[in-house]
Residue, then its C-alpha position, 0 to 999 in steps of 0.5 A: m522304272s522307265f517313263k518320260i518326263a517333259i520339262i517346258g521352259a527348260g531354258s530356265v537353266g538353274f531351276t531345270k538343273k535342280l529339278f533334274t538332280d532331285l529326280l536322280c536322287v530317287p534310285e528307281f528313277r535312274d533309267i527315265e527319259v527327260a525331254l527338254t523343250d524351250i523356244s531358245q535353242h541357246n538356253l537348251d544347248m546350255i542346259r543340255a550340256i550341264l545335264d549330259k555332264i551330270i549323267e556322265a559323272n554319275g554313270f546313270p542310264v538316263k536319256v536326255t533329249a532337247h527340242t524346240d518342237r514342244r509337241r515332240a518333247l511331249e510325245g508319250a510323256k507321263y509327267i509334264i513340268s512347266c516353268v515358263r516365263v512368257g515374254g521373258l524379262e522384256a515383257y516383265a520390265d513393262d509389268i513394273r515400268i508402266p504401273l510405276k507411271y501411275g504410282i503403283d510400286q511393286c516388288v515382284g509383280d508376278t502373282i496379282c497386282a497390275g504386273g501379275i495380272l498382265y503376266g497371267q494374260r501372257n501366260i494363259p493362252v500358252i498354258l492352254d496350248f500346252c494343255k492341248d498338246i498334252r491331251e493330244v500327244a502325251a501319255p493317257g492320263a498325263k499329269f501336268l505340274n505347273y511351277a510357272n507364275p502367276m501360279a493360281m491363274n495358270t493352274w486355274a486355266a489349265i484345270e477349268y479350260g485346259k481339261v488336264d490333270t494339273v497341280g500347281l507347285c511352289h516353295g513358299v511354304q517350305h521357306g516360311a517353315e524354315q524361318i519359323a523353325e530357326i527363330l524357335g531354335a529348332k535343330s532342324p526344320a523337321e522338328l516343326d509340324y504345321i498346317c499351312s493353308g490359303i492361296n498361293h503366296q497368301t498361305w497361312f500357318i494356322d497350326l504350328r507344333l514344335n516337337g509336339r508343343k503348340i506354338g501360339k501367336e505371342e511366342l511367335v511374335a516374340a521370337f521374330e522380334a528377337h531375331p537379329v535379322f528377321s526382325q529387320q527384314e520381315k517388318l511387314r510380315i510381323d505386323v500382319l502376324k500381330r494383327f491377324g494372329v497367324y504368320s504368312t508364308e510369303s516374303n516381306g516384299h511379296l506380301s506387301e503387294y497383295l494387301p492395300w495397306y503398306r505400299k500405297r504411299p511412297e513415304e510408307i514403303a520405306r517404313w515396312i521394307d528392308m533393302s538388304d535383299w530384293i525379296h524384302g520389298e525393293t521396287g522392282g526387286y525381282l526384275r533386278h535380281s532376274t536380270e543380274t542372274r541372267n547376265w551372271f549365268e551367261t558370263e560364268f557359264p563355263q564355271f557352271l558347266a565345270s561344277a556339274d562334274k560331281p556325284i549326285d548326293p541324295a542328302k542334298r535333294s531340295n525340298e521342291h515338290a516335283s521329285h517327291i510327288l513323282e516318287a510317291l506316285e510311282t513307288g507308293r512311298v507317301y509324301r506330304g506337301h502343300f499343293n495348288v488345286k481346285n478347292n472343291g470344299v478343301i477350305s470351307n470358307l473359300p469358293a469351290d472354284a478357287i485354286i487353293e494351296s493346302p496340305g495333301f498326301v501323295d501315294r499311288f492313288g494320287i494327290n489326296m488333299v486334307s479337307g475341312i480346313t477353315l481359315p481365320e476370318a481375316c485370312a479368308a477375307t484377304c484371300m477372297a480379295s485376290i481370288n476375285v481378281q484371279r477369277m476375272s483375270v483368268h476369264a479375261a485371258v481366255t475370252g480376250d475381253i479387255d473390259l473385264l481385264k480392266l475390271a480385274v485390275l481395278h479390283d486388285p487391292l493395291v491398285g485400287a488403293v493407289a489409282t483412280p478408275e480413269e488411271v486404271w483404264q489408261m494403264v491397262d490400255e498402255m500395257v496391252v499395247a506395249q505387250a501386244r505381241w504376247l497377247p494374241q487374244y487382245a489383237d482386236a482390242v489393240p487398235a482402239a486402245k491405241e486411239r484412246l491413248a492418243k486422246s487421253s488426258v490422264k497424267t502420268r509421271d516418270w517415277a523409278g519407285a520409292a526404293r529402287r536399286n540399279v542393276r549391277s554389272i558383272e564386275e560389281l557382282r564379281a567384286e561383291k562375291s569376292a568381298l563376301k568370300k574374304a569376309v567368311 
């Protein structure tokens, strides 16, 4: 088969390498063209060198091109994959730093909460630019696969305003299923069958079967509490499981941000999180992890390049959805996964316009969702709180309405549990001013926001958060990696 795939934000080197090697695990895909595009020539050069070495080592006739001109990369593409982070780590640092001044402690801040909402304001105008290019220069009927966060907001904007055939993809469901399979003693995650449904990062395992045997709440709680690692790392998720009756896909740290109960008091945060890794609830944990990963990759690039000189092993193909979806669409081999699409009745007790994440099957006819799912009432209520925030955030991003943006942030569950309306209004002004270069739709609102900030009497504080770790140096990372190798 010969067709073209474009990857936008291909400078996310590690993730692009994973997507590329997954694609080449499909025998029919070894004659495709992959066009890489990114705003960073430096990052493009790095990923291009890695992919060229993979092709050389495997002797495949795959064609790889790299472009800072996005439209050139998209010309004639049948599939477009996006994994962009608009504003990079500089803007992301403000997503964490500024809300902390108002007492809002986030672990990740890329989905909702103050950070996720502003992330969406930066991403959505760019996503709509992608959609315009796709409509104009990509192959007719091109499919847009969005990996970029905030997943629901980006996908919502691409479908409702971008008018492009779009599906949002995430790996949270797979990771949650792997955990459950492990605690239940399964020899392989394949022994676990499940229906997982909700919205991205708030998806719920509403039916679990291990080798055909139904798994209930009591058995699941007991298995998690008996596990020597997860019982400590997933305390908040286990508490939600006990109260809601179903397990959430999302990590302990992520889930803590979407609910108004666990992170609203600094003294409570330590009770529910675990500091063994960033994903379990550390303040600004993903920002620290991303910074360390970037620094490590830049320093260790020669080693990463050298390791690319290996044959591709299809047995090591990842569970990221993209390659499996394309394989099903192109070959007809059916693939079952969990996809982010507009609801339109798939989940009976969530709004039709919401972007939901739920099971579907892919074949030559497209992505076919399983409809008629009803969430437990508490799960639906929690999802609804986020959906309302997402809807306002998308509409604010498209219109540049700063008042609607403030209302979206005000209605965020965690923000509302911590901050007063006056604090929210000032915080949003501060974030919009700080990130103005990435927020063209708010250009007319920035001068007035600056004036309000100059006159404001709302007090803030210099606070690093309830559970902050410093970014580790390359030397510290090397020492820790060396110690782990010796321990093994």
